[in-house]
C-alpha positions as CSV (number, residue, x, y, z in Angstrom):
1,M,45.6,-137.7,-46.9
2,E,41.7,-137.2,-45.1
3,E,41.6,-138.7,-41.5
4,S,38.8,-141.4,-41.0
5,S,36.9,-140.6,-38.0
6,N,34.8,-143.0,-36.0
7,F,32.8,-140.3,-34.8
8,L,29.5,-139.4,-36.7
9,Q,28.5,-136.3,-35.9
10,P,25.3,-135.8,-34.7
11,A,22.0,-134.7,-37.3
12,I,19.9,-132.3,-35.6
13,P,16.6,-133.0,-35.1
14,Q,13.4,-132.4,-37.7
15,F,10.5,-131.0,-36.3
16,D,8.0,-134.7,-36.7
17,G,5.4,-133.7,-34.9
18,Y,5.5,-134.8,-31.7
19,Y,6.7,-131.4,-30.3
20,E,7.7,-132.5,-26.8
21,H,10.3,-135.8,-28.2
22,W,12.1,-132.8,-31.1
23,S,12.4,-130.6,-27.7
24,M,13.4,-132.8,-25.5
25,L,16.2,-133.9,-28.8
26,M,16.8,-130.1,-29.8
27,E,17.6,-129.0,-25.8
28,N,19.7,-132.1,-25.8
29,L,22.1,-131.4,-28.6
30,L,22.1,-128.0,-27.3
31,C,22.7,-129.5,-24.0
32,S,25.6,-130.9,-26.0
33,K,27.6,-128.1,-27.9
34,E,27.7,-126.7,-24.5
35,Y,25.0,-123.5,-25.2
36,W,21.9,-124.2,-23.4
37,S,22.7,-121.4,-21.3
38,L,21.7,-119.3,-24.4
39,I,18.1,-119.9,-25.0
40,E,17.3,-120.1,-20.7
41,N,19.7,-116.9,-20.4
42,G,19.7,-114.6,-23.3
43,V,22.8,-112.9,-24.6
44,T,25.1,-110.6,-21.8
45,V,24.9,-107.4,-22.9
46,A,28.0,-105.6,-21.9
47,P,27.0,-101.8,-19.7
48,A,28.0,-98.4,-21.7
49,N,30.9,-98.1,-18.6
50,A,31.7,-102.2,-18.2
51,R,34.6,-103.4,-16.6
52,A,36.7,-106.0,-18.5
53,D,35.9,-108.5,-16.9
54,Q,31.5,-108.1,-18.1
55,Q,33.2,-107.1,-21.1
56,R,35.4,-110.1,-21.1
57,L,31.5,-112.5,-20.2
58,A,29.4,-109.6,-22.8
59,N,32.4,-111.2,-25.6
60,E,32.7,-114.8,-24.9
61,S,28.7,-114.6,-25.0
62,K,28.2,-112.8,-28.3
63,L,30.8,-115.1,-29.9
64,R,28.6,-118.4,-28.0
65,D,25.6,-116.6,-29.8
66,L,27.1,-117.0,-33.0
67,K,28.4,-120.2,-33.3
68,V,24.7,-121.1,-32.8
69,K,23.4,-119.8,-34.9
70,K,25.7,-121.3,-37.2
71,L,24.9,-125.0,-35.6
72,P,23.8,-126.2,-38.6
73,I,26.3,-125.2,-41.2
74,L,28.9,-126.9,-39.0
75,I,26.7,-130.3,-38.2
76,N,26.6,-131.4,-41.1
């Protein structure tokens, strides 16, 4: 049986010619999904001789990057 949900999934903002408005909506969406740091900092890459904590952070960053790339599928 399917559960009903009162929450609406956010739609990805479509660019309507007004960059400032669209960019604000996109930033809000990415912040709400906790992906904005990827935009600001990029994906973390571990050095060749990485410690365990550096490797873990790099793996988490890569996973978040993959999630961002699949965001349109996850939202719609």
